[in-house]
C-alpha positions in Angstrom: -13.7 15.6 11.9 -15.8 12.7 10.6 -13.0 10.6 10.1 -10.5 11.9 13.2 -6.8 11.9 13.1 -5.0 8.6 13.8 -4.5 8.3 17.5 -0.7 9.1 17.7 -1.5 12.3 15.7 -4.2 13.4 18.4 -1.7 12.5 21.2 1.1 14.6 19.8 -1.5 17.5 19.2 -2.4 17.2 22.7 1.1 17.5 23.9 1.8 20.4 21.9 -1.2 22.3 23.2 -0.3 21.4 26.7 3.3 22.4 26.3 2.4 25.8 24.6 -0.1 26.5 27.4 2.6 25.8 30.0 4.8 28.2 28.2 2.3 30.9 27.8 0.7 30.6 31.2 -2.8 30.3 29.3 -4.7 28.1 27.0 -3.3 28.1 23.2 -5.9 27.5 20.6 -4.0 25.8 17.9 -6.8 26.0 15.4 -7.0 29.7 15.6 -3.6 31.2 16.7 -1.7 32.3 13.6 1.2 30.3 12.6 3.9 33.1 13.1 2.6 33.5 16.7 2.8 29.6 17.2 6.4 29.7 15.4 7.6 32.5 17.8 7.2 30.3 20.8 8.9 27.3 19.3 12.7 28.2 20.1 11.6 28.2 24.0 9.8 25.0 23.4 12.3 23.3 21.7 15.3 24.6 23.4 16.9 26.1 20.4 16.6 25.5 16.5 14.3 22.9 15.0 16.2 19.6 14.5 14.3 17.1 12.0 16.3 14.2 13.3 15.3 15.0 17.0 12.4 12.5 18.0 11.0 15.1 20.2 10.8 17.7 17.5 9.3 15.3 15.3 6.3 14.8 17.8 6.0 18.7 18.0 5.8 18.5 14.2 3.1 15.8 14.2 1.0 17.8 16.6 1.2 20.9 14.5 0.3 18.8 11.7 -2.8 17.6 13.5 -3.8 21.2 14.1 -3.4 22.0 10.4 -5.5 19.0 9.4 -8.2 20.2 11.8 -8.1 23.7 10.4 -8.4 22.3 6.8 -11.1 20.0 8.0 -13.2 23.0 9.3 -12.6 25.0 6.2 -12.9 22.5 3.4 -14.3 19.1 5.0 -10.9 17.4 4.7 -10.7 14.1 6.2 -8.0 11.4 7.0 -7.7 8.1 5.2 -5.5 5.2 5.8 -2.3 5.3 3.6 0.5 3.2 4.4 3.0 5.2 2.5 2.5 8.5 4.6 4.5 9.2 7.5 1.6 9.4 9.5 0.2 6.2 8.4 -2.8 8.1 7.1 -2.9 11.4 4.6 -5.5 14.1 4.3 -8.0 14.1 1.5 -10.6 16.6 0.3 -14.1 15.9 -0.9 -14.2 18.4 -3.9 -10.9 17.4 -5.6 -8.4 14.6 -5.6 -5.7 16.2 -3.3 -3.4 14.1 -1.1 -1.7 16.0 1.8 0.6 14.9 4.5 0.3 17.4 7.3 3.3 16.3 9.2 5.4 16.4 5.8 4.2 20.0 5.2 5.0 21.1 8.8 8.5 19.5 8.7 9.3 21.2 5.5 8.0 24.7 6.9 10.0 24.2 10.1 13.1 23.2 8.5 12.8 26.3 6.3 12.2 28.3 9.5 9.0 29.6 8.1 5.8 28.2 9.5 3.8 30.9 7.8 4.2 28.6 4.6 1.2 26.8 5.9 -0.8 29.8 5.2 0.5 29.8 1.8 -0.2 26.1 1.5 -3.8 26.6 2.8 -4.2 29.5 0.3 -3.1 27.2 -2.6 -5.4 24.5 -1.5 -8.3 27.0 -1.4 -7.6 28.0 -4.9 -7.5 24.4 -6.1 -10.6 23.5 -4.5 -12.4 26.6 -5.8 -11.5 25.8 -9.2 -12.6 22.2 -8.9 -16.0 23.4 -7.5 -16.4 26.0 -10.1 -15.4 23.4 -13.0 -17.7 21.0 -11.7 -20.6 23.4 -11.5 -21.4 22.1 -8.0 -22.7 18.8 -9.6 -19.5 16.6 -9.1 -19.6 13.6 -6.9 -18.0 14.0 -3.8 -14.9 11.9 -2.8 -14.8 10.1 0.5 -12.0 8.2 2.7 -13.0 5.0 0.9 -12.2 6.5 -2.5 -9.1 7.8 -1.6 -8.0 4.6 0.1 -8.9 2.7 -3.1 -7.0 5.1 -5.4 -4.1 5.7 -3.1 -3.4 3.4 -0.4 -1.2 0.5 -1.7 -3.2 -2.2 0.4 -3.2 -5.1 -2.0 -0.2 -7.1 -3.3 0.5 -10.0 -5.6 3.4 -11.9 -6.5 5.0 -12.1 -10.0 7.5 -13.9 -12.1 9.5 -11.6 -14.5 11.7 -12.2 -17.4 15.1 -10.3 -16.5 16.0 -9.7 -20.2 12.5 -8.1 -21.1 12.6 -6.1 -17.9 15.9 -4.7 -18.5 15.0 -4.1 -22.4 11.9 -2.2 -21.3 13.9 -0.1 -18.8 16.5 0.4 -21.3 13.9 1.9 -23.8 12.6 5.5 -24.0 9.3 6.8 -23.1 8.4 7.5 -26.8 9.3 4.2 -28.1 7.2 2.3 -25.2 4.2 4.6 -26.0 4.1 3.5 -29.6 4.3 -0.1 -28.4 1.6 0.3 -25.8 -0.6 2.3 -28.2 -0.4 -0.7 -30.9 -1.1 -3.1 -28.1 -4.3 -1.1 -27.0 -5.5 -1.6 -30.7 -5.2 -5.3 -30.2 -6.1 -5.9 -26.7 -9.8 -7.2 -25.8 -10.6 -4.6 -23.5 -13.8 -2.4 -23.0 -13.5 1.0 -24.9 -13.8 3.0 -21.7 -10.8 1.0 -20.3 -8.8 1.7 -23.5 -9.6 5.5 -23.2 -8.4 5.6 -19.5 -5.2 3.8 -20.4 -4.5 6.4 -22.9 -5.3 9.2 -20.8 -3.3 8.1 -17.8 -0.5 5.8 -19.0 0.4 7.5 -22.3 -0.2 10.9 -21.2 2.3 10.1 -18.2 5.0 8.6 -20.6 4.5 11.8 -23.0 5.4 13.9 -19.9 8.7 12.2 -19.4 12.0 13.1 -21.4 11.2 11.3 -24.9 14.9 10.5 -25.6 16.1 9.5 -22.2 16.0 5.9 -21.1 13.3 5.0 -18.6 15.8 3.8 -16.0 17.3 7.3 -15.9 13.9 8.7 -15.1 13.0 6.5 -12.0 13.5 9.4 -9.6 11.0 11.8 -11.2 8.5 8.8 -12.3 8.8 5.8 -10.3 5.2 4.4 -10.6 5.1 4.8 -14.3 8.7 3.0 -14.7 7.4 0.2 -12.2 4.2 -0.2 -14.4 6.2 -0.4 -17.6 8.6 -3.3 -16.0 5.5 -4.9 -15.1 3.8 -4.8 -18.4 6.8 -5.8 -20.4 8.4 -8.1 -18.1 5.8 -10.0 -16.1 5.3 -13.6 -17.3 2.8 -15.0 -14.8 1.2 -13.9 -11.4 -0.9 -14.8 -8.5 -4.1 -13.3 -7.7 -4.0 -10.0 -5.6 -5.2 -9.9 -2.1 -4.9 -7.4 0.7 -1.6 -7.2 2.5 -2.7 -8.2 5.9 -4.5 -11.4 4.3 -1.1 -12.5 2.8 1.1 -11.5 5.9 -1.4 -12.5 8.8 -3.1 -15.8 7.2 -1.7 -16.9 3.9 2.0 -17.2 4.5 1.8 -18.3 8.1 -0.3 -21.2 6.7 2.5 -22.1 4.5 5.0 -22.1 7.4 2.6 -24.1 9.6 2.3 -26.7 6.9 0.0 -29.8 7.6 0.7 -31.2 11.3 -1.0 -34.4 12.2 -1.6 -33.1 15.9 -2.5 -29.9 17.4 -1.4 -28.2 20.6 -3.5 -27.8 23.8 -5.9 -24.9 23.8 -7.0 -22.9 26.8 -10.3 -21.4 27.7 -9.7 -18.2 25.9 -9.3 -19.9 22.7 -12.2 -22.2 23.1 -14.1 -19.2 24.3 -13.0 -17.3 21.0 -14.0 -20.3 18.9 -17.4 -20.6 20.5 -18.0 -17.1 19.6 -17.6 -17.2 16.2 -13.9 -16.4 15.5 -12.9 -18.0 12.2 -11.2 -21.5 12.7 -8.5 -20.5 10.0 -7.6 -17.5 12.2 -7.6 -19.7 15.4 -5.3 -22.3 13.5 -2.8 -19.5 12.5 -2.9 -18.4 16.2 -2.6 -21.7 18.0 -0.6 -24.1 15.8 3.2 -23.3 15.7 5.2 -23.2 12.4 7.0 -26.4 11.3 9.2 -24.2 9.2 11.1 -21.2 10.9 10.1 -18.0 9.5 12.2 -14.5 10.0 11.5 -12.7 13.0 11.4 -9.5 11.4 11.3 -8.6 7.7 8.7 -8.3 4.9 5.4 -9.9 5.7 7.1 -11.8 8.4 8.1 -14.2 5.6 11.2 -12.6 3.9 14.3 -11.6 5.7 15.7 -8.2 4.7 18.6 -9.7 2.8 16.1 -11.6 0.6 14.6 -8.3 -0.8 16.1 -6.1 -3.2 15.0 -3.4 -5.9 14.0 -4.9 -9.0 17.0 -3.1 -11.0 19.7 -1.0 -9.8 18.1 2.4 -11.2 15.1 2.0 -8.6 17.9 2.8 -5.7 17.6 6.4 -6.9 13.8 6.7 -6.1 13.0 8.8 -3.2 9.4 7.2 -3.1 8.7 3.9 -1.5 9.0 1.0 -4.0 5.9 -0.9 -5.2 7.9 -3.6 -7.1 10.6 -5.6 -5.2 12.6 -8.5 -6.2 12.7 -11.6 -3.9 15.4 -14.2 -3.2 13.2 -17.5 -3.0 15.8 -20.1 -2.5 15.0 -20.7 1.0 11.4 -20.9 0.3 11.4 -22.8 -2.7 11.7 -26.2 -1.2 9.0 -25.4 1.2 6.8 -24.4 -1.5 7.6 -27.5 -3.6 6.5 -29.9 -0.7 3.3 -27.7 0.0 -0.2 -29.3 -0.9 -2.9 -26.6 -0.6 -5.7 -29.4 -0.6 -3.9 -30.9 2.3 -3.9 -27.4 4.2 -7.6 -27.4 3.6 -8.1 -30.8 5.0 -5.8 -29.8 8.0 -7.9 -26.8 8.9 -11.0 -28.9 8.8 -9.3 -31.5 11.1 -8.2 -28.4 13.4 -12.2 -27.3 13.5 -13.2 -30.6 14.5 -10.5 -30.7 17.1 -11.8 -27.3 18.6 -15.4 -28.6 18.4 -14.4 -31.6 20.6 -12.6 -29.2 23.0 -15.6 -26.7 23.2 -18.0 -29.7 23.4 -20.4 -28.3 20.6 -20.3 -27.7 16.7 -18.5 -24.4 15.2 -21.0 -21.4 14.8 -21.7 -20.9 11.2 -19.0 -18.7 9.5 -19.2 -18.3 5.6 -16.3 -15.9 5.9 -14.1 -18.8 7.1 -14.9 -20.8 4.0 -14.2 -17.9 1.7 -10.9 -17.1 3.3 -9.9 -20.9 3.3 -10.6 -21.2 -0.5 -8.8 -18.0 -1.4 -5.8 -19.1 0.7 -5.7 -22.4 -1.1 -6.0 -20.7 -4.5 -3.4 -18.2 -3.7 -0.7 -20.6 -2.2 -1.5 -22.7 -5.2 -0.6 -19.8 -7.4 2.5 -19.0 -5.6 3.6 -22.5 -5.7 3.2 -22.9 -9.2 5.1 -19.2 -9.8 8.1 -20.3 -7.8 8.5 -23.7 -8.6 7.6 -23.7 -12.3 8.4 -20.2 -13.4 11.7 -19.1 -14.8 12.7 -15.6 -14.1 12.7 -13.3 -11.0 10.0 -13.8 -8.6 8.8 -10.3 -7.4 6.4 -8.6 -5.1 4.2 -6.0 -6.4 2.3 -3.8 -4.2 -0.8 -2.0 -5.6 -4.1 -0.1 -4.6 -7.4 -1.6 -4.5 -8.1 0.3 -7.9 -4.9 -1.5 -9.4 -6.1 -4.8 -8.0 -9.6 -4.5 -9.5 -8.3 -3.5 -13.1 -5.6 -6.4 -13.1 -7.6 -8.3 -15.5 -7.6 -5.5 -18.0 -3.9 -4.8 -17.4 -3.0 -8.4 -18.2 -5.1 -8.2 -21.5 -2.8 -5.4 -22.4 0.3 -7.1 -21.1 -0.6 -10.2 -23.3 -1.0 -7.9 -26.4 2.4 -6.5 -25.9 4.2 -9.8 -25.2 1.9 -12.2 -27.6 2.6 -12.8 -31.1 1.6 -10.5 -33.8 -0.1 -11.5 -36.9 1.6 -9.9 -40.0 -0.4 -9.8 -43.0 1.6 -10.0 -46.4 
């Protein structure tokens, strides 16, 4: 495969192949052996019936999933792409149509049902969908790649919001048809490009129309969690920070908040000096070297929020089987930290740390434009977060989104402003 399976999937696949070979006394080709024949060997391999809660059985399902992915890659050019919501940490995509597949999940379902031959039915269904896509595109459609899938599917970006609880509850207590009317009206007033308006109508309004029209939105979270979260965001959000990658928030931005602005820096060793002279961004070294002045949770969300400080936005979201992308945060512990935090002093502190490292290295820092960009972005985002938490009135929430969502946030904000802003009524 051009984009190979994650290492843990490859390892599991190798374990399954080795175990089947030992059992059969000869090599077993997992890419060609019929699934019923593979299934016939499983009771001896598992020591009984398949148990989805048994970790060893899960490894077996993961390995068979890797083989399924390879088969689909050979037939249809399928590839792996990063997807944090998938149990494998990655999902399978196809170049000719937007089809997202979790091989592990499909194998688990087949093994639980005691019918591994369902994978042949799955393959036939995919073959049919791809055939229709190729025929419909007349062979001239643009091919999709891993980057396209990750941009559209993987929730790799996030932002912080402050939401009005009353407006949020009102939206969740509304029906899809009522919300669709409000959104359609807002689209007519929002200052957005025509193509964005058409896309919004084609995706959001269509999704609302597919829900039960007279049933509250909060009662349909289990069937359409993403559209319910979007409605809560559109009608309830009052202000937000900019969006940035999850890793940037978790590995750099929030640690900067916990470190603060120390006057002195700890001793550094030869390895850290060498990293500095080889061009590692001073901001990254600063986060690695300088201890926190404010204690952060050992575990939890982004290394900043204890599990007890994170909850669903609304009780109705507890019924969702899908991972939640909109979470409410208890900011009482961090509010005084943010209130005393000065983003400009943070920038000055990192600059002082850079000079400190130059003194230890005996030479200047190598040019690193990326460090300046990261430092500026961190300063802006922490400034946004401080204003949001200290001055905002409402629930502070965390919204996870795809790269595509992050890129369209400006247009979404225009629709949100049209929904929440004053309306001119001509008499």
